[in-house]
Steps between C-alpha positions, in 0.01 A plus 500: 500500500600841637348583840559837665397601854467875540449641853375849582726708729494385863253221422597140566322220314329273752524153347244382753248715317603457138746292305598486134607164363548471127203668339265465801448749781352345817332732750409411859218707648296490816206355308569320173838413355535527124744495212552716194682331215636684198397286206607525141277680252467825698307349787495439874332219695362562849414201718381471860690236697259458790258694713504539876335158532776342296286400199739401215342688211823498302503120494235493228683500164472783251278428203558831320877465477711241320755314707785709354340834589752585773793514257614863487800692378729760656448845650321404820547742788362552849462859621420569866377836631333630814152434363531228237680197367532493122573205274631628169539311176646723232267798459218325687445518874274364771495731806379355833388753760648392834203596716206393283678236288315638195685456172535769234634424151697739282658511155792738451415651836139576407231326709255307282322275750452479875335262740207631695416216739763278344507121523324373812350193660199523731300201623480283187533779242799623306471858376711732287432873483654770277429870463357625170563843352205709390554466124638147492343245263539126531465183300444190709290214626534292183183388324224747584273715287532831683685732263875527455554728800401279791521777758181540704414131480496228765511141379522147638834324475338166433515336158144416405313416180264764361291321244363714219653831612469811282593863570542487877672252728667552836608137542615258234709196418851640539556775754840645579600634840698783345482858380710707259508875547523793261785604732701209358498240773327168558393341827468121485331351808656154520207339677278228353224505762144619457489873552416841369666778302388855575650755260391824660136400542451507877764768547581692186866541594569138603588182313409204719551126453335263749535120518366227724837377620769380266841641421592848631715633218493742209722613214554864406606556138634840395528641148586822321200484268200274449672273249800435725265437792316238296822333388647490852172374649494214250871428539488473877205258492646307205467549126287265292692227315484515123181323389494247218455688174171319440344694789477792256287301253127432480322267746187293436324489834151464642299362789553247364591237238309187591676235293813410311303512178380854569854619566626364170200639311558849641868490405405387149272801465785735588717330238229500234412864556859627497495605866837489679497287818759395757318340791184320607381539858292221657266595782362259761331258259831326439449317831120488529193481283321786676576799722433364848624196686831429320745767615805332644501202264819637343493241224342478158137409448581224252144483371523857366877495442578137413851565365631818663865432423416450133300823500783696662751351256281589201470854625873521562567385143307809394706718739199543727551480877260332742412686822301329780305645789561374853340608826616447860162370621469123545133405526403224736324344198814510282709196415801647687336581834627197688847537350519864612387413853749213531783725379414769758481743206201710611446793732385381840296575807664570835495128576681414176200352316433624143298819497200462267242756393236554233536732203359531148665186363421270795630393840876543498837515663781733395857405409747647749754646259706631793551151637772293329275194517225691323741621234643155438155344466373778271812503284479133405202578274676787328800277442288231331322754282828662402625159388194479276603823330296768675681829433318754717331514839189687604442535872144608574312597817832574673386787723399237629139557398387351834754504782368498858707713737542219750643234267848391601797507262839354584764751394866446586392251770274763658121498501353818355136587441334560168456865598877544545600369157187552293649748255808282445318184393512561125856628531615184680315281249669675208837463674443126536405458135780723368781356710403139434454558128837673482661194657302251291538687170818709538504594131141629495347830607197433723163650412299555821158664455342596835245750621631567852831557674709742703777754460784336308290224341642604163833337581322164476395576140145578610269624224195651675166579347226724631250229585140435404424837345153582375451448128383860460625848417523559874733201525727628223529854633724439809747261337765765429492617862525145632796408281693822569452479878643148498776569249671776696550252787649229277196297386559609142306221327166588659229471235128439461278228362467661158136550411393467863422184696183522707143535381384642171216314330532661157819541300602866471726518193617854573595424862683185394690681224603794718618272780697291255661811350610609847627148567743519209687766697486305828760268654296182431246449222252246638130520409317304772135479603215282608417298193140616451663751262817378332810697600698376198479726191474198268137451607385848405390648169654774293582779544589399858702202383693693236579783742611246761722323249671824397564606859628160608737507202612846611570352844721236339669753271596702809672200660858640477386826661285332765773251586740790549254643753506165681879517504496854640266382773723205591812718503372822655148442633355746247132418436371406157187711560620830644322795664557824314641646821809280462605712201304825511419759765360299789302795637296486181496127427520317835125430502464409131307171476368507144822521300832323553835437337573162342876509533659829400353520150122457525231705669179295525150628580250212515142574403289412806157632407259381228371680192774759479599665172800678654714450809662786690866457590730738685837484326813573704769728368670408174401388153281192469411292196172315466630143463234406245516805273834667583313827544704730720373670817662746741464446874590733785599491866148537635357251253362621170155351452460325166172361372601175332268374220399141576416214268425140591856411405679806640547642846750748646850356481774759465871470434733759647722679250852365539383143565643179359282188476654177367243265347480151351251411231264209424528302825236245602703376801762675709717194434512611134675823592791544260760741639681506168217699337379816672324821408621801697256791518601851597262796543687816404432861582746787472418603859678188627873565479602159637336171592598148601348157548662177615353177368569186703506150357587148612374151418168565675522205739833480687426591866865601551540731202532815713712345775741352246488790256356285222316778320566773250403865485442698184528870577324732257569872511380802305631853473368799307723792400404859441508443124232226544746218434379189684755238604393157621751256643499141618752312714491159668655353812493155657394169355310181572499149362309495174522874439510584127831641381330677211165674510281625220367832621233726363492853637185710479529867592167669571444874483727570202320799351723536194687256282864500615762621256730215600472188710833356611589174672842530662581779261385326183179559310226243557168448326196618690128553444328819604123484538372853454148416620606315817807721556725200555840400369588131473830325433640151549850359551693214655665553834791299641524449873826690554411776257395851598241660277444868431218619276494862392196673351600831344 
């Protein structure tokens, strides 16, 4: 590490007032002492050490940051002047005003963010205040239905269920104490306590975080554009591990399957009706015959599921994974109550006795997932179920749904209240499950489905969903906003209960179909609902069933492309669902909540209103192909409005000219994916002079494939010359165990308006088929691993 101390003329650095050690600047003031640490990933961490009463706020551990967050490279410098002390890291700087102690942040010498009231402690509150510019827009707050620009809103920082929400919600299952600005910075308030986030509501020019105690610390992330800000924000809090490939398949899920026989019958229907399927999710009936009174049993109801291991094995033989729900509430009527009390596994009262309270499911205690005793007791049940073959884990009610402020948790040998750690409960639970599974099954990628957490929960493989959404058009409408708001902060697998969960007495085939179509271009495809109306497409009539089948098969065909998006996320933090502002003019697209990018290639506009014959879409600049017809459209910088003609089986999905999409055909399980046979699609337009796509591939299950470099990339490029000659090339790098040495590739080029005079493969003529009606050119060839391929269309 290179550290430079630069002193202004005739100014002597007073080490009693500030001191630089490694990457951390410590400042002593007449009120509160604090540190500024230069982190990796273009960020700084500010932490109060104590207040004038000596309260040790810094002793509470960070939840937002991974343990390795303080690792940082070279180019750290300290600059002292008459008025300020500046900690520089490369082209980034944190400037501390000597008199006010306010911190200003700059990139390349240009100020992008500045504290207003800064980080403070008063009585029992921790506050953080920043100034807002007049035209600044901000994402933030996590799951809320408020519009993409959250400025002007005040919201609770308290994870809380919102059953049956629709087009407006100020408080939901998974809040985030963070904002991301159109000025290309993020502020992450590293405090898990109950609080409030005010984004210019009370005072239009102030961003204000308030918390009831807890850690006094925040992270400032700086970027040069919105995309780099997203990537650095995710990187500093920890990228999501690669999921198992089966996460990208179809899930059979409902509230809920009531018997072993029912589970097997449902799976048989999927098989009989040619519906791809990769997982079955069991809700709370696996441990109890009805809804109330059984939560906390944490073992099979053997009357309904007499041979669970046999059932799981039979499903596994069909390459179908079993996912079980668990909850952290242990009812006093459950079979495990006495065991939990004896193990000291539950949250307590001040006197140490178990804290009990009533909620919907009965009188209950709550597992203390912060306490090692609570973790050990809870984990024993997961360990037994894992030995039986359970492949995925669903943690429900983890806000927690009921969590009195005065319950006592034991965290790092210190008693803390429920109010102080409320927003970290789901995060800590996911950490327990992920870390223990990683140790128990070191060759398996954990699947952890949870509806609540905190900043950085993605590093524990958390797959969030948007809770008990209304089964209505109003419930469908905000799902793009919810997923995008979470994705830019790292929770990239945020998805909805496809079809809607709550309410709905009569099946609405159009609503179901439109939600399912949107779900195909979502991180997780999991129809789930109360079982008064079946969420599984196998129980519905045509044309709904046929449309569902075709779209689910499209989801499976896109597996190589979708898996590459998962790889990009694990490597770089890039979301799978992306706001248009990450690529196009953010002044125009920052607030767009109806259309999004699925990777780089697809622009998706879900239909969220009934009885529509057309759907209006604003197309960004460039040439766009209708995915279903290959009809070409021209967008523009301000968004050219296109009226898209709808059918039951078609909705607006566009492919950007210059896009590559690798696909695999005829899959009924992700396990059937055959990397030796791929179809590579390219959408050509003469306006695109060059294009590139990198496909990632590994064995789909090794948790160490990235760390050990056990994966391959296939880089596809395109270039168009002035004479209209199109050249496509393909190169590969890297390898993994089981990778095919020879591949049989089909290449389909869309947008070929005339039959080429010659088609060459590495300089030699190759047979091809030009479809004049569809305007596509198709060719096939074998491809060896170490071979470079160049296709020329003249």
